[in-house]
MMTF fields as JSON, N, C-alpha, C and O atoms, coordinates in Angstrom:
{
  "mmtfVersion": "1.0.0",
  "mmtfProducer": "UNKNOWN",
  "numBonds": 471,
  "numAtoms": 472,
  "numGroups": 118,
  "numChains": 1,
  "numModels": 1,
  "chainsPerModel": [1],
  "groupsPerChain": [118],
  "chainIdList": ["A"],
  "bondAtomList": [4, 2, 8, 6, 12, 10, 16, 14, 20, 18, 24, 22, 28, 26, 32, 30, 36, 34, 40, 38, 44, 42, 48, 46, 52, 50, 56, 54, 60, 58, 64, 62, 68, 66, 72, 70, 76, 74, 80, 78, 84, 82, 88, 86, 92, 90, 96, 94, 100, 98, 104, 102, 108, 106, 112, 110, 116, 114, 120, 118, 124, 122, 128, 126, 132, 130, 136, 134, 140, 138, 144, 142, 148, 146, 152, 150, 156, 154, 160, 158, 164, 162, 168, 166, 172, 170, 176, 174, 180, 178, 184, 182, 188, 186, 192, 190, 196, 194, 200, 198, 204, 202, 208, 206, 212, 210, 216, 214, 220, 218, 224, 222, 228, 226, 232, 230, 236, 234, 240, 238, 244, 242, 248, 246, 252, 250, 256, 254, 260, 258, 264, 262, 268, 266, 272, 270, 276, 274, 280, 278, 284, 282, 288, 286, 292, 290, 296, 294, 300, 298, 304, 302, 308, 306, 312, 310, 316, 314, 320, 318, 324, 322, 328, 326, 332, 330, 336, 334, 340, 338, 344, 342, 348, 346, 352, 350, 356, 354, 360, 358, 364, 362, 368, 366, 372, 370, 376, 374, 380, 378, 384, 382, 388, 386, 392, 390, 396, 394, 400, 398, 404, 402, 408, 406, 412, 410, 416, 414, 420, 418, 424, 422, 428, 426, 432, 430, 436, 434, 440, 438, 444, 442, 448, 446, 452, 450, 456, 454, 460, 458, 464, 462, 468, 466],
  "bondOrderList": [1, 1, 1, 1, 1, 1, 1, 1, 1, 1, 1, 1, 1, 1, 1, 1, 1, 1, 1, 1, 1, 1, 1, 1, 1, 1, 1, 1, 1, 1, 1, 1, 1, 1, 1, 1, 1, 1, 1, 1, 1, 1, 1, 1, 1, 1, 1, 1, 1, 1, 1, 1, 1, 1, 1, 1, 1, 1, 1, 1, 1, 1, 1, 1, 1, 1, 1, 1, 1, 1, 1, 1, 1, 1, 1, 1, 1, 1, 1, 1, 1, 1, 1, 1, 1, 1, 1, 1, 1, 1, 1, 1, 1, 1, 1, 1, 1, 1, 1, 1, 1, 1, 1, 1, 1, 1, 1, 1, 1, 1, 1, 1, 1, 1, 1, 1, 1],
  "groupList": [{"groupName": "MET", "atomNameList": ["N", "CA", "C", "O"], "elementList": ["N", "C", "C", "O"], "formalChargeList": [0, 0, 0, 0], "bondAtomList": [1, 0, 2, 1, 3, 2], "bondOrderList": [1, 1, 2], "singleLetterCode": "M", "chemCompType": "L-PEPTIDE LINKING"}, {"groupName": "ARG", "atomNameList": ["N", "CA", "C", "O"], "elementList": ["N", "C", "C", "O"], "formalChargeList": [0, 0, 0, 0], "bondAtomList": [1, 0, 2, 1, 3, 2], "bondOrderList": [1, 1, 2], "singleLetterCode": "R", "chemCompType": "L-PEPTIDE LINKING"}, {"groupName": "ALA", "atomNameList": ["N", "CA", "C", "O"], "elementList": ["N", "C", "C", "O"], "formalChargeList": [0, 0, 0, 0], "bondAtomList": [1, 0, 2, 1, 3, 2], "bondOrderList": [1, 1, 2], "singleLetterCode": "A", "chemCompType": "L-PEPTIDE LINKING"}, {"groupName": "GLY", "atomNameList": ["N", "CA", "C", "O"], "elementList": ["N", "C", "C", "O"], "formalChargeList": [0, 0, 0, 0], "bondAtomList": [1, 0, 2, 1, 3, 2], "bondOrderList": [1, 1, 2], "singleLetterCode": "G", "chemCompType": "PEPTIDE LINKING"}, {"groupName": "SER", "atomNameList": ["N", "CA", "C", "O"], "elementList": ["N", "C", "C", "O"], "formalChargeList": [0, 0, 0, 0], "bondAtomList": [1, 0, 2, 1, 3, 2], "bondOrderList": [1, 1, 2], "singleLetterCode": "S", "chemCompType": "L-PEPTIDE LINKING"}, {"groupName": "LEU", "atomNameList": ["N", "CA", "C", "O"], "elementList": ["N", "C", "C", "O"], "formalChargeList": [0, 0, 0, 0], "bondAtomList": [1, 0, 2, 1, 3, 2], "bondOrderList": [1, 1, 2], "singleLetterCode": "L", "chemCompType": "L-PEPTIDE LINKING"}, {"groupName": "CYS", "atomNameList": ["N", "CA", "C", "O"], "elementList": ["N", "C", "C", "O"], "formalChargeList": [0, 0, 0, 0], "bondAtomList": [1, 0, 2, 1, 3, 2], "bondOrderList": [1, 1, 2], "singleLetterCode": "C", "chemCompType": "L-PEPTIDE LINKING"}, {"groupName": "PHE", "atomNameList": ["N", "CA", "C", "O"], "elementList": ["N", "C", "C", "O"], "formalChargeList": [0, 0, 0, 0], "bondAtomList": [1, 0, 2, 1, 3, 2], "bondOrderList": [1, 1, 2], "singleLetterCode": "F", "chemCompType": "L-PEPTIDE LINKING"}, {"groupName": "THR", "atomNameList": ["N", "CA", "C", "O"], "elementList": ["N", "C", "C", "O"], "formalChargeList": [0, 0, 0, 0], "bondAtomList": [1, 0, 2, 1, 3, 2], "bondOrderList": [1, 1, 2], "singleLetterCode": "T", "chemCompType": "L-PEPTIDE LINKING"}, {"groupName": "ILE", "atomNameList": ["N", "CA", "C", "O"], "elementList": ["N", "C", "C", "O"], "formalChargeList": [0, 0, 0, 0], "bondAtomList": [1, 0, 2, 1, 3, 2], "bondOrderList": [1, 1, 2], "singleLetterCode": "I", "chemCompType": "L-PEPTIDE LINKING"}, {"groupName": "TYR", "atomNameList": ["N", "CA", "C", "O"], "elementList": ["N", "C", "C", "O"], "formalChargeList": [0, 0, 0, 0], "bondAtomList": [1, 0, 2, 1, 3, 2], "bondOrderList": [1, 1, 2], "singleLetterCode": "Y", "chemCompType": "L-PEPTIDE LINKING"}, {"groupName": "VAL", "atomNameList": ["N", "CA", "C", "O"], "elementList": ["N", "C", "C", "O"], "formalChargeList": [0, 0, 0, 0], "bondAtomList": [1, 0, 2, 1, 3, 2], "bondOrderList": [1, 1, 2], "singleLetterCode": "V", "chemCompType": "L-PEPTIDE LINKING"}, {"groupName": "ASN", "atomNameList": ["N", "CA", "C", "O"], "elementList": ["N", "C", "C", "O"], "formalChargeList": [0, 0, 0, 0], "bondAtomList": [1, 0, 2, 1, 3, 2], "bondOrderList": [1, 1, 2], "singleLetterCode": "N", "chemCompType": "L-PEPTIDE LINKING"}, {"groupName": "GLU", "atomNameList": ["N", "CA", "C", "O"], "elementList": ["N", "C", "C", "O"], "formalChargeList": [0, 0, 0, 0], "bondAtomList": [1, 0, 2, 1, 3, 2], "bondOrderList": [1, 1, 2], "singleLetterCode": "E", "chemCompType": "L-PEPTIDE LINKING"}, {"groupName": "HIS", "atomNameList": ["N", "CA", "C", "O"], "elementList": ["N", "C", "C", "O"], "formalChargeList": [0, 0, 0, 0], "bondAtomList": [1, 0, 2, 1, 3, 2], "bondOrderList": [1, 1, 2], "singleLetterCode": "H", "chemCompType": "L-PEPTIDE LINKING"}, {"groupName": "ASP", "atomNameList": ["N", "CA", "C", "O"], "elementList": ["N", "C", "C", "O"], "formalChargeList": [0, 0, 0, 0], "bondAtomList": [1, 0, 2, 1, 3, 2], "bondOrderList": [1, 1, 2], "singleLetterCode": "D", "chemCompType": "L-PEPTIDE LINKING"}, {"groupName": "GLN", "atomNameList": ["N", "CA", "C", "O"], "elementList": ["N", "C", "C", "O"], "formalChargeList": [0, 0, 0, 0], "bondAtomList": [1, 0, 2, 1, 3, 2], "bondOrderList": [1, 1, 2], "singleLetterCode": "Q", "chemCompType": "L-PEPTIDE LINKING"}, {"groupName": "LYS", "atomNameList": ["N", "CA", "C", "O"], "elementList": ["N", "C", "C", "O"], "formalChargeList": [0, 0, 0, 0], "bondAtomList": [1, 0, 2, 1, 3, 2], "bondOrderList": [1, 1, 2], "singleLetterCode": "K", "chemCompType": "L-PEPTIDE LINKING"}, {"groupName": "PRO", "atomNameList": ["N", "CA", "C", "O"], "elementList": ["N", "C", "C", "O"], "formalChargeList": [0, 0, 0, 0], "bondAtomList": [1, 0, 2, 1, 3, 2], "bondOrderList": [1, 1, 2], "singleLetterCode": "P", "chemCompType": "L-PEPTIDE LINKING"}],
  "groupTypeList": [0, 1, 2, 1, 2, 1, 2, 3, 1, 4, 4, 5, 3, 6, 5, 7, 8, 5, 5, 9, 5, 2, 2, 9, 6, 10, 7, 3, 11, 12, 11, 3, 13, 11, 10, 5, 1, 10, 10, 1, 7, 14, 15, 4, 0, 13, 16, 12, 2, 12, 7, 2, 2, 14, 7, 15, 15, 15, 2, 9, 1, 17, 12, 5, 17, 5, 2, 2, 15, 8, 5, 12, 5, 18, 11, 3, 2, 16, 4, 9, 16, 9, 1, 1, 5, 15, 14, 16, 9, 8, 9, 4, 2, 15, 10, 10, 13, 1, 11, 13, 5, 18, 5, 10, 11, 1, 13, 9, 14, 7, 16, 18, 14, 11, 13, 1, 4, 7],
  "groupIdList": [1, 2, 3, 4, 5, 6, 7, 8, 9, 10, 11, 12, 13, 14, 15, 16, 17, 18, 19, 20, 21, 22, 23, 24, 25, 26, 27, 28, 29, 30, 31, 32, 33, 34, 35, 36, 37, 38, 39, 40, 41, 42, 43, 44, 45, 46, 47, 48, 49, 50, 51, 52, 53, 54, 55, 56, 57, 58, 59, 60, 61, 62, 63, 64, 65, 66, 67, 68, 69, 70, 71, 72, 73, 74, 75, 76, 77, 78, 79, 80, 81, 82, 83, 84, 85, 86, 87, 88, 89, 90, 91, 92, 93, 94, 95, 96, 97, 98, 99, 100, 101, 102, 103, 104, 105, 106, 107, 108, 109, 110, 111, 112, 113, 114, 115, 116, 117, 118],
  "secStructList": [7, 7, 7, 7, 7, 7, 7, 7, 2, 2, 2, 2, 2, 2, 2, 2, 2, 2, 2, 2, 2, 2, 2, 2, 1, 6, 6, 6, 6, 6, 2, 2, 2, 2, 6, 2, 2, 2, 2, 2, 2, 2, 2, 6, 2, 2, 2, 2, 2, 2, 6, 6, 6, 6, 1, 7, 6, 6, 6, 6, 2, 2, 2, 2, 6, 6, 6, 6, 6, 6, 6, 6, 7, 7, 6, 6, 1, 1, 7, 7, 3, 3, 3, 3, 3, 6, 6, 3, 3, 3, 3, 3, 7, 7, 3, 3, 3, 3, 3, 3, 7, 1, 1, 7, 3, 3, 3, 3, 3, 3, 7, 7, 7, 7, 7, 7, 5, 7],
  "xCoordList": [-49.557, -48.225, -48.482, -49.436, -47.501, -47.523, -45.998, -44.897, -46.268, -45.328, -44.852, -45.614, -43.196, -41.963, -41.931, -42.481, -41.802, -41.263, -39.899, -39.064, -39.71, -38.744, -37.845, -38.331, -36.368, -36.094, -35.005, -34.288, -35.198, -33.931, -32.861, -32.305, -32.591, -30.355, -30.243, -29.794, -30.585, -29.399, -29.295, -28.419, -30.369, -30.659, -29.85, -28.981, -29.892, -29.14, -27.67, -26.806, -27.267, -26.399, -25.552, -24.587, -25.862, -25.629, -25.633, -24.584, -26.806, -26.31, -25.434, -24.799, -25.152, -23.736, -22.661, -22.24, -22.38, -21.326, -21.523, -20.516, -22.88, -22.282, -22.316, -21.392, -22.481, -22.228, -20.552, -19.997, -19.825, -18.647, -17.875, -17.477, -17.698, -17.255, -17.278, -16.103, -18.148, -18.396, -18.44, -19.038, -17.382, -16.84, -15.59, -14.546, -15.413, -13.606, -12.955, -11.824, -14.321, -14.114, -13.708, -12.799, -15.124, -14.503, -13.731, -14.188, -12.736, -11.77, -10.621, -9.642, -10.518, -9.63, -9.093, -7.979, -10.097, -9.828, -9.209, -9.104, -8.81, -7.87, -6.334, -5.509, -6.319, -5.185, -4.69, -3.537, -6.286, -4.897, -5.294, -5.305, -5.684, -5.691, -3.751, -2.888, -3.503, -2.463, -0.971, 0.238, -1.349, -0.497, -0.374, 0.544, -1.674, -1.655, -0.557, 0.302, -1.317, 0.003, 1.333, 2.279, 1.364, 2.962, 3.437, 4.541, 2.852, 3.411, 3.212, 4.233, 2.654, 2.492, 3.769, 4.853, 3.676, 5.289, 6.479, 7.265, 6.811, 7.569, 7.394, 8.485, 6.818, 6.863, 7.259, 8.027, 6.28, 7.212, 8.779, 9.26, 9.494, 10.494, 11.405, 12.605, 10.907, 11.605, 11.65, 12.495, 10.55, 10.414, 11.65, 12.325, 11.274, 12.966, 13.744, 13.867, 14.183, 15.744, 15.822, 17.007, 14.802, 15.393, 15.558, 16.25, 15.119, 15.536, 16.612, 16.947, 17.097, 18.086, 19.928, 20.814, 20.035, 20.976, 20.307, 21.016, 19.36, 18.472, 18.036, 18.133, 17.512, 17.389, 18.918, 19.535, 19.335, 18.894, 18.185, 17.085, 19.029, 18.416, 17.745, 17.504, 17.201, 16.741, 15.839, 14.735, 15.638, 14.464, 13.716, 12.497, 14.186, 13.847, 13.227, 12.595, 13.976, 13.094, 11.535, 10.442, 11.862, 10.362, 9.454, 8.442, 9.717, 8.94, 7.84, 6.673, 9.309, 8.693, 7.935, 7.313, 8.119, 7.632, 6.132, 5.452, 5.582, 4.332, 3.942, 2.856, 4.771, 4.1, 3.718, 2.535, 3.936, 3.658, 2.652, 1.785, 2.638, 0.956, 0.493, -0.207, 0.364, -0.641, -1.497, -2.623, -1.001, -1.245, -1.442, -1.769, -1.564, -1.788, -1.311, -2.024, 0.488, 1.112, 1.53, 1.777, 1.818, 2.145, 3.447, 4.127, 3.475, 4.463, 6.661, 7.571, 6.357, 7.323, 7.862, 8.951, 7.18, 7.314, 7.938, 8.491, 7.754, 8.502, 9.795, 9.957, 10.406, 12.062, 12.492, 12.592, 13.066, 12.919, 15.14, 15.613, 15.926, 17.065, 17.346, 16.548, 18.245, 19.181, 20.726, 21.318, 21.096, 22.583, 23.219, 22.785, 24.195, 24.58, 25.579, 25.771, 26.667, 27.914, 27.967, 27.19, 28.755, 29.405, 28.246, 27.621, 27.982, 27.097, 25.559, 24.993, 24.959, 24.454, 23.815, 24.314, 22.809, 21.966, 20.642, 19.437, 21.006, 19.823, 18.83, 19.216, 16.976, 16.155, 15.442, 14.488, 15.514, 15.096, 13.582, 13.436, 12.83, 12.102, 12.187, 12.81, 10.879, 10.746, 9.6, 9.887, 8.535, 7.443, 6.492, 6.139, 5.908, 4.637, 3.121, 2.943, 2.022, 1.033, 0.256, 0.318, -0.837, -1.539, -2.767, -3.217, -3.508, -4.324, -5.094, -4.562, -7.029, -7.438, -8.614, -9.137, -8.588, -9.871, -10.423, -10.126, -11.219, -12.67, -11.708, -10.863, -11.557, -10.796, -8.987, -8.794, -8.38, -6.947, -6.723, -7.352, -5.6, -4.45, -3.559, -3.243, -2.643, -1.414, -1.08, -1.816, 0.394, 1.41, 2.396, 3.379, 1.528, 2.444, 4.126, 3.98, 5.472, 6.384, 6.36, 5.867, 6.557, 7.116, 8.536, 8.582, 9.696, 10.927, 11.472, 12.092, 10.542, 10.529, 11.798, 12.136, 12.857, 14.036, 13.508, 12.414, 14.655, 15.585, 16.869, 17.226, 17.511, 18.678, 18.649, 18.334, 18.946, 19.941, 20.983, 21.763, 21.394, 22.828, 22.013, 20.83, 23.265, 22.499, 24.062, 24.391],
  "yCoordList": [-27.487, -27.356, -25.509, -24.914, -25.185, -23.81, -23.216, -23.617, -22.057, -21.669, -21.085, -20.348, -21.269, -20.099, -19.315, -19.074, -18.355, -16.821, -16.343, -16.478, -15.827, -15.196, -13.858, -12.728, -14.218, -13.235, -12.401, -11.418, -13.218, -12.016, -11.554, -10.795, -12.682, -12.255, -12.583, -11.745, -13.643, -14.793, -13.771, -14.021, -12.475, -11.607, -11.286, -11.565, -10.564, -9.177, -9.733, -8.921, -10.763, -11.114, -10.825, -10.063, -11.343, -12.302, -10.635, -10.217, -9.405, -8.509, -7.666, -6.949, -7.456, -6.997, -7.208, -6.506, -9.199, -9.575, -9.201, -9.118, -9.027, -8.239, -6.648, -6.211, -6.163, -4.762, -4.681, -3.935, -5.222, -5.693, -5.681, -4.652, -7.004, -7.518, -6.409, -6.176, -5.743, -4.74, -3.513, -2.939, -2.944, -1.369, -2.429, -1.782, -3.51, -3.914, -3.729, -3.318, -4.292, -4.731, -2.934, -2.569, -2.089, -1.016, -0.535, -1.633, 0.139, 0.358, -0.126, 0.534, -1.146, -2.298, -2.021, -2.217, -1.627, -1.544, 0.082, 0.394, 1.097, 1.589, 1.46, 1.897, 0.544, -0.134, -0.767, -0.794, -1.634, -2.301, -2.049, -2.878, -0.298, 0.04, 0.62, 0.047, 1.316, 2.263, 0.473, 0.682, -0.474, -1.476, -2.273, -3.034, -1.842, -2.642, -1.639, -1.916, 0.051, 0.749, 0.729, 0.749, 0.688, 0.693, -1.003, -0.966, -2.276, -3.455, -2.941, -3.251, -2.455, -1.787, -0.857, -1.29, 0.387, 0.399, 0.343, 1.242, -1.171, -1.502, -2.624, -3.16, -2.869, -4.014, -3.027, -3.219, -1.829, -1.197, -0.861, -0.731, -0.736, -0.799, -1.904, -1.727, -3.123, -4.575, -3.966, -3.233, -4.521, -3.948, -3.482, -3.978, -2.275, -0.509, -1.348, -2.275, -1.718, -2.791, -3.386, -3.6, -4.652, -5.622, -4.973, -5.478, -4.082, -3.806, -2.456, -1.795, -2.237, -0.779, -0.902, -0.06, -1.99, -2.095, -1.584, -1.584, -1.256, -0.565, 0.968, 1.793, 1.0, 2.577, 3.101, 2.282, 4.319, 5.072, 6.002, 6.475, 6.444, 6.309, 7.481, 7.77, 8.593, 9.488, 8.703, 8.95, 7.93, 7.366, 6.625, 6.795, 5.853, 5.081, 5.676, 5.226, 7.391, 7.669, 8.376, 8.537, 8.697, 9.564, 8.479, 8.907, 6.341, 5.359, 5.687, 6.045, 5.223, 5.277, 6.609, 6.485, 7.624, 8.846, 9.128, 10.078, 8.331, 7.771, 6.75, 6.336, 6.117, 5.387, 6.324, 6.524, 6.934, 6.884, 7.887, 8.239, 8.588, 9.718, 8.879, 9.365, 7.665, 6.873, 6.208, 5.779, 6.159, 4.435, 6.107, 5.327, 7.579, 8.407, 8.089, 7.664, 8.445, 8.248, 9.299, 10.092, 9.81, 11.488, 11.505, 10.675, 13.73, 13.884, 13.531, 13.68, 13.013, 12.835, 10.946, 10.699, 9.552, 8.908, 9.476, 8.612, 10.601, 10.575, 12.094, 13.057, 11.937, 11.492, 10.555, 10.116, 9.722, 8.474, 8.302, 8.934, 7.669, 7.708, 6.648, 5.745, 6.824, 5.522, 5.85, 6.913, 4.526, 4.628, 3.295, 2.145, 3.697, 2.592, 2.408, 3.415, 1.102, 0.845, -0.666, -1.597, -0.667, -1.539, -2.093, -1.271, -3.386, -4.008, -4.491, -5.572, -3.112, -3.639, -2.155, -1.218, -1.973, -0.805, -0.562, -0.706, -0.318, 0.572, 1.894, 3.021, 1.174, 2.3, 2.622, 1.867, 4.059, 3.713, 5.443, 6.391, 4.888, 6.205, 5.785, 4.961, 7.186, 7.493, 8.028, 9.161, 7.959, 8.279, 7.827, 6.647, 8.847, 8.93, 8.345, 8.377, 7.746, 7.272, 7.483, 6.633, 8.454, 9.229, 8.163, 8.193, 7.05, 6.865, 7.531, 7.912, 7.423, 8.462, 6.801, 6.008, 6.939, 5.36, 6.599, 7.738, 6.311, 6.426, 7.002, 6.19, 8.331, 8.938, 8.07, 7.002, 8.587, 7.616, 8.072, 7.71, 9.056, 9.056, 8.763, 8.865, 8.002, 7.199, 7.429, 7.652, 7.313, 8.223, 7.266, 7.077, 6.261, 4.6, 5.378, 6.428, 4.95, 5.305, 4.442, 3.356, 4.435, 2.886, 3.733, 4.879, 2.508, 3.135, 1.329, 0.323, 2.036, 0.811, 1.098, 1.998, -0.25, -0.98, -1.496, -2.016, -1.514, -3.119, -2.553, -1.406, -4.056, -3.931, -4.965, -6.086, -4.754, -5.759, -5.811, -5.003, -6.868, -7.379, -7.259, -7.405, -6.888, -6.736, -6.646, -6.505],
  "zCoordList": [23.912, 24.409, 23.966, 23.463, 24.314, 25.432, 24.803, 25.18, 23.65, 22.726, 23.735, 24.36, 24.272, 24.28, 24.475, 23.401, 24.897, 24.38, 24.269, 25.163, 23.248, 22.291, 23.074, 23.122, 23.711, 24.739, 23.385, 23.572, 21.974, 20.931, 20.626, 19.833, 22.065, 21.903, 20.498, 19.716, 20.136, 19.567, 18.136, 17.308, 17.897, 17.141, 17.018, 16.192, 17.845, 18.626, 18.859, 18.528, 19.283, 18.807, 17.704, 17.771, 16.848, 14.808, 14.662, 14.172, 15.059, 14.225, 15.056, 14.282, 16.113, 17.043, 15.755, 14.836, 16.444, 15.435, 13.52, 12.816, 12.958, 11.504, 12.187, 11.5, 12.541, 12.482, 12.712, 11.905, 13.52, 14.164, 12.823, 12.279, 12.326, 11.419, 9.975, 9.691, 9.094, 8.903, 8.575, 7.665, 9.837, 10.35, 10.192, 10.099, 10.147, 10.742, 9.434, 9.176, 8.33, 6.728, 5.884, 5.139, 6.6, 5.778, 6.545, 6.862, 7.48, 7.781, 7.647, 7.995, 7.213, 7.106, 5.168, 4.683, 4.61, 2.907, 2.754, 1.568, 3.655, 4.112, 3.921, 3.118, 5.184, 5.374, 4.379, 3.949, 3.796, 3.157, 1.536, 0.626, 1.488, -0.05, 0.211, -0.454, 0.83, 1.187, 1.344, 1.243, 1.498, 1.717, 0.13, -0.175, -0.878, -2.254, -3.321, -4.157, -2.579, -3.58, -3.253, -4.04, -2.067, -1.897, -2.511, -3.054, -2.501, -3.788, -4.977, -5.591, -5.558, -7.314, -7.156, -7.547, -6.603, -6.583, -6.555, -6.853, -6.04, -5.338, -6.843, -7.041, -7.41, -8.088, -9.504, -10.446, -9.118, -10.307, -10.468, -11.594, -9.398, -9.57, -9.445, -9.655, -9.094, -9.386, -11.166, -11.679, -11.728, -12.702, -14.218, -15.121, -13.621, -14.385, -13.049, -13.849, -12.166, -12.584, -12.838, -13.093, -13.212, -14.541, -15.674, -16.557, -15.798, -17.599, -17.589, -18.573, -15.977, -15.715, -16.773, -16.623, -17.624, -18.67, -19.941, -20.947, -20.024, -21.36, -21.486, -22.395, -20.182, -19.872, -19.037, -18.354, -19.17, -18.316, -17.122, -17.405, -15.131, -14.874, -14.717, -13.545, -15.939, -15.697, -16.621, -16.136, -17.627, -17.37, -16.607, -16.624, -15.953, -15.131, -13.698, -12.742, -14.262, -12.384, -13.301, -12.757, -14.769, -14.61, -15.176, -15.731, -15.124, -15.261, -14.558, -14.712, -13.032, -11.628, -10.765, -9.71, -11.357, -10.731, -11.755, -11.368, -13.06, -13.302, -13.123, -13.529, -12.461, -11.4, -10.286, -10.562, -9.343, -8.033, -8.543, -7.742, -10.213, -9.961, -10.413, -11.301, -10.425, -11.264, -10.318, -10.569, -9.405, -8.175, -7.355, -6.461, -6.788, -6.602, -5.213, -4.304, -5.127, -4.014, -3.665, -4.574, -2.041, -1.855, -2.721, -3.326, -2.336, -3.052, -3.328, -4.143, -1.944, -1.326, -1.757, -1.239, -2.686, -2.729, -4.784, -5.464, -5.251, -6.62, -6.17, -6.919, -5.045, -4.477, -4.194, -3.048, -5.85, -6.11, -6.31, -7.255, -5.607, -5.028, -6.392, -6.642, -6.997, -8.569, -8.072, -7.885, -7.949, -7.449, -8.668, -8.608, -9.624, -10.7, -9.878, -9.195, -9.539, -9.177, -10.061, -9.851, -10.795, -11.71, -12.719, -13.389, -12.818, -13.15, -12.142, -12.31, -10.816, -10.33, -10.146, -10.769, -9.364, -9.777, -8.198, -8.407, -7.238, -6.196, -6.754, -7.066, -6.769, -6.39, -5.694, -5.507, -4.843, -3.339, -3.513, -4.285, -2.228, -2.568, -0.853, -0.183, -0.517, 0.991, 1.146, 1.532, 1.1, 1.875, 2.525, 2.508, 3.255, 4.208, 3.301, 2.084, 4.552, 4.208, 4.923, 5.811, 5.165, 5.795, 5.572, 4.426, 6.632, 7.045, 8.619, 9.662, 8.06, 8.625, 8.912, 8.128, 10.578, 11.03, 11.668, 11.307, 12.607, 13.586, 14.45, 14.826, 14.946, 15.829, 16.09, 16.673, 15.718, 15.18, 13.861, 12.866, 13.914, 12.256, 12.809, 13.994, 11.158, 11.564, 10.171, 9.209, 10.277, 9.378, 9.402, 10.118, 7.706, 7.674, 7.12, 6.494, 7.311, 6.724, 5.221, 5.524, 4.277, 3.746, 2.84, 2.395, 2.813, 1.657, 0.996, 1.341, -0.365, -1.331, -0.86, -0.09, -1.71, -1.682, -2.264, -2.042, -3.963, -4.548, -5.366, -5.635, -5.699, -5.822, -6.706, -6.305, -7.927, -9.352, -9.541, -9.038, -10.403, -11.282, -12.443, -12.749, -13.059, -14.617, -15.015, -16.193]
}
């Protein structure tokens, strides 16, 4: 029996696929982290809105500024707008997050917004 000569194409193809997959995961973490911080900040807004009947606007603003600082959000996230009407509260913020990818930089605009009745 003759041994077949292996060209090595299947090994190279597998390594190339793994390299591409690793690059996508590596840079996807940067984007995913930005969105995870947004969802955590939005959740903090919802929690503060749920207890709005027990806290005044200054206490809510202080809690949310602390949450934004803890999550390492940009300074713009600490500019929090709070509106109360009768038994309803609206909390919102507006900020940009910068995501750096190879040869590409993108600023993502976030506008977390929560409305609750109490």
